[in-house]
C-alpha angles and dihedrals in degrees: 000000000000120000117244114262144189126241114212115199112194121198092195096178092054093048091047094046093049091048093048102037104032104029112025095021089218139060109296117246114233092256090055096056123097118278096238094196088063091051093056092042092049091056093045090053095041096051097025096228139096120281126220099204117201117188112195119212133180110222117201099163132343121017109250091237097181092054094042090050090050090051091050091049089054094052099261127134109222112220104200113194132185131187144079124314129015096334095172091053091047091049093050092045091052092046092049090050091050090051091060084074094051134068113244142091122267135216120188117200101200142088095218121125089204087087095057097106094048095044092047091053091049092049092051088073102090091203093057128083115216128190140178122215128193137082106327097221092056101044107114114258093232091059092049090054095060106116114250098008116139119219121210123189112222095218104036104030101027097032089214095157132077095215134028116271121230095250133151112221144163112242124210106236090236088061097042114123111183090199088072087068101039 
């Protein structure tokens, strides 16, 4: 009997673009990008089961060997796709559709509403846990409205960054720490 597991589907381009365009308003420096090992470890700890981590990449030219090797060292499987159109979105959509036929929980690291049909179908299985991971304020409203889906903020819940990001956010009064502002 195989132990239950989690499938992590990472839309790296979406996370990076949101970080750069919407938060930093410039291309992120390497030290400002998520620590992807913390992301996988957070999910393993949160749901207490192994994680199959798939990191989807669009490849137009040369393979970014240093990045791919780093992903492999952190326990990720790079899924390198080439073609016309939004190949990363297509790859994640097809993978999510295939997961409807498998047992296992699913985490999507993206803000993109293009995954709404697939994530809705996954969440309809009452025995499956489904979560979204990204920057809360940028996760598409349609994704947030899927019944039963958990939402994890990469900075505040996952603690995937080495330094605080310059984000505006609404804070629940129960979580308010005035020392963060002093």
